[in-house]
KOLVEXBA-904328 format. One record per residue (C-alpha): residue in three letters; x, y, z. Coordinates in steps of 0.25 Angstrom, whole numbers, plus 2048, in hexadecimal, padded with zeros to 3 digits. Layout:
# KOLVEXBA-904328
<aa: ALA; east: X; north: Y; up: Z>
...
# end
This chain:
# KOLVEXBA-904328
<aa: UNK; east: 81D; north: EFC; up: E3C>
<aa: UNK; east: 821; north: EED; up: E3E>
<aa: UNK; east: 824; north: EE7; up: E4B>
<aa: UNK; east: 82A; north: EDA; up: E4D>
<aa: UNK; east: 827; north: ED2; up: E59>
<aa: UNK; east: 833; north: ECB; up: E60>
<aa: UNK; east: 82B; north: EC2; up: E6A>
<aa: UNK; east: 822; north: EB7; up: E65>
<aa: UNK; east: 81A; north: EB7; up: E72>
<aa: UNK; east: 813; north: EC4; up: E6F>
<aa: UNK; east: 810; north: ECB; up: E62>
<aa: UNK; east: 80D; north: ED8; up: E69>
<aa: UNK; east: 814; north: EE5; up: E68>
<aa: UNK; east: 81B; north: EE8; up: E75>
<aa: UNK; east: 820; north: EF5; up: E7C>
<aa: UNK; east: 82E; north: EF0; up: E7A>
<aa: UNK; east: 82C; north: EEF; up: E6B>
<aa: UNK; east: 826; north: EFD; up: E6B>
<aa: UNK; east: 832; north: F02; up: E72>
<aa: UNK; east: 83B; north: EFB; up: E69>
<aa: UNK; east: 834; north: F01; up: E5D>
<aa: UNK; east: 836; north: F0F; up: E63>
<aa: UNK; east: 845; north: F0C; up: E65>
<aa: UNK; east: 847; north: F07; up: E56>
<aa: UNK; east: 83E; north: F11; up: E4F>
<aa: UNK; east: 83F; north: F1E; up: E57>
<aa: UNK; east: 84D; north: F1C; up: E5D>
<aa: UNK; east: 849; north: F1D; up: E6C>
<aa: UNK; east: 852; north: F16; up: E75>
<aa: UNK; east: 84C; north: F09; up: E7A>
<aa: UNK; east: 849; north: F0F; up: E88>
<aa: UNK; east: 842; north: F1B; up: E82>
<aa: UNK; east: 83A; north: F12; up: E79>
<aa: UNK; east: 836; north: F09; up: E85>
<aa: UNK; east: 832; north: F16; up: E8D>
<aa: UNK; east: 82A; north: F1C; up: E82>
<aa: UNK; east: 822; north: F0F; up: E80>
<aa: UNK; east: 820; north: F0E; up: E8F>
<aa: UNK; east: 81C; north: F1C; up: E90>
<aa: UNK; east: 812; north: F1B; up: E84>
<aa: UNK; east: 80B; north: F0F; up: E8B>
<aa: UNK; east: 80B; north: F15; up: E98>
<aa: UNK; east: 804; north: F22; up: E93>
<aa: UNK; east: 7F9; north: F1A; up: E8D>
<aa: UNK; east: 7F7; north: F12; up: E9A>
<aa: UNK; east: 7F7; north: F1E; up: EA2>
<aa: UNK; east: 7EC; north: F24; up: E9A>
<aa: UNK; east: 7E4; north: F18; up: E9A>
<aa: UNK; east: 7E5; north: F17; up: EA9>
<aa: UNK; east: 7E0; north: F25; up: EAA>
<aa: UNK; east: 7D4; north: F21; up: EA2>
<aa: UNK; east: 7D8; north: F29; up: E95>
<aa: UNK; east: 7D7; north: F23; up: E87>
<aa: UNK; east: 7E4; north: F22; up: E7F>
<aa: UNK; east: 7E3; north: F25; up: E70>
<aa: UNK; east: 7EE; north: F22; up: E67>
<aa: UNK; east: 7EB; north: F28; up: E59>
<aa: UNK; east: 7EC; north: F1D; up: E4E>
<aa: UNK; east: 7ED; north: F12; up: E58>
<aa: UNK; east: 7E1; north: F12; up: E62>
<aa: UNK; east: 7DA; north: F15; up: E6F>
<aa: UNK; east: 7DC; north: F0F; up: E7D>
<aa: UNK; east: 7D1; north: F11; up: E86>
<aa: UNK; east: 7CD; north: F0E; up: E94>
<aa: UNK; east: 7C0; north: F07; up: E96>
<aa: UNK; east: 7BA; north: F04; up: EA4>
<aa: UNK; east: 7B3; north: EF6; up: EA4>
<aa: UNK; east: 7A8; north: EF5; up: EAE>
<aa: UNK; east: 7A7; north: EE9; up: EB8>
<aa: UNK; east: 7A0; north: EDD; up: EB3>
<aa: UNK; east: 79D; north: ECF; up: EB7>
<aa: UNK; east: 7A7; north: EC4; up: EB1>
<aa: UNK; east: 7AA; north: EB5; up: EB3>
<aa: UNK; east: 7B5; north: EAC; up: EB5>
<aa: UNK; east: 7B6; north: EA4; up: EA8>
<aa: UNK; east: 7BC; north: E98; up: EAF>
<aa: UNK; east: 7B2; north: E97; up: EBA>
<aa: UNK; east: 7A6; north: E9F; up: EB5>
<aa: UNK; east: 7A6; north: EA7; up: EC3>
<aa: UNK; east: 7A1; north: EB5; up: EC2>
<aa: UNK; east: 7AB; north: EC0; up: EC5>
<aa: UNK; east: 7AA; north: ECF; up: EC5>
<aa: UNK; east: 7B3; north: ED6; up: EBB>
<aa: UNK; east: 7B6; north: EE4; up: EC1>
<aa: UNK; east: 7B6; north: EF1; up: EBA>
<aa: UNK; east: 7C3; north: EF4; up: EB2>
<aa: UNK; east: 7C9; north: EFD; up: EA8>
<aa: UNK; east: 7CE; north: EF8; up: E9B>
<aa: UNK; east: 7D6; north: EFE; up: E8F>
<aa: UNK; east: 7D0; north: EFD; up: E81>
<aa: UNK; east: 7D7; north: EFF; up: E74>
<aa: UNK; east: 7D0; north: F04; up: E68>
<aa: UNK; east: 7D9; north: F04; up: E5B>
<aa: UNK; east: 7D8; north: F11; up: E52>
<aa: UNK; east: 7D3; north: F10; up: E44>
<aa: UNK; east: 7E0; north: F13; up: E3F>
<aa: UNK; east: 7E6; north: F07; up: E46>
<aa: UNK; east: 7DB; north: EFE; up: E42>
<aa: UNK; east: 7DD; north: F02; up: E34>
<aa: UNK; east: 7EC; north: EFF; up: E34>
<aa: UNK; east: 7E9; north: EF1; up: E3A>
<aa: UNK; east: 7DF; north: EEE; up: E2F>
<aa: UNK; east: 7E8; north: EF3; up: E24>
<aa: UNK; east: 7F2; north: EE9; up: E28>
<aa: UNK; east: 7E8; north: EDE; up: E27>
<aa: UNK; east: 7E4; north: EE2; up: E19>
<aa: UNK; east: 7EF; north: EDA; up: E11>
<aa: UNK; east: 7EB; north: ECE; up: E19>
<aa: UNK; east: 7DC; north: ED0; up: E16>
<aa: UNK; east: 7DF; north: ED0; up: E07>
<aa: UNK; east: 7E7; north: EC3; up: E08>
<aa: UNK; east: 7DA; north: EBC; up: E0E>
<aa: UNK; east: 7D1; north: EC3; up: E04>
<aa: UNK; east: 7D8; north: EBD; up: DF8>
<aa: UNK; east: 7D6; north: EAF; up: DFD>
# end
């Protein structure tokens, strides 16, 4: 799947681009495609807020981790400041995704090894 990026300011795949792909490839109307993308991400967020892991087969796992409070410092002034406890989302790519990314790099590796 090749995705072109219209904007020079970001090289990221956007929700709007995902909706456009659903419109072009599956034939959903634009409104349905946008609603489907929004519902997909809403479902992921809702599960993470509830403290549940989200596992997408062949892609990876999103997990909630609780970080304990810790001492920190203002890098500009050096002043000690407390950093409160917080929840963070972590993502771990599946082996399948990691392998696909490495396979795409293989032709580049062979170019460098010949030199």
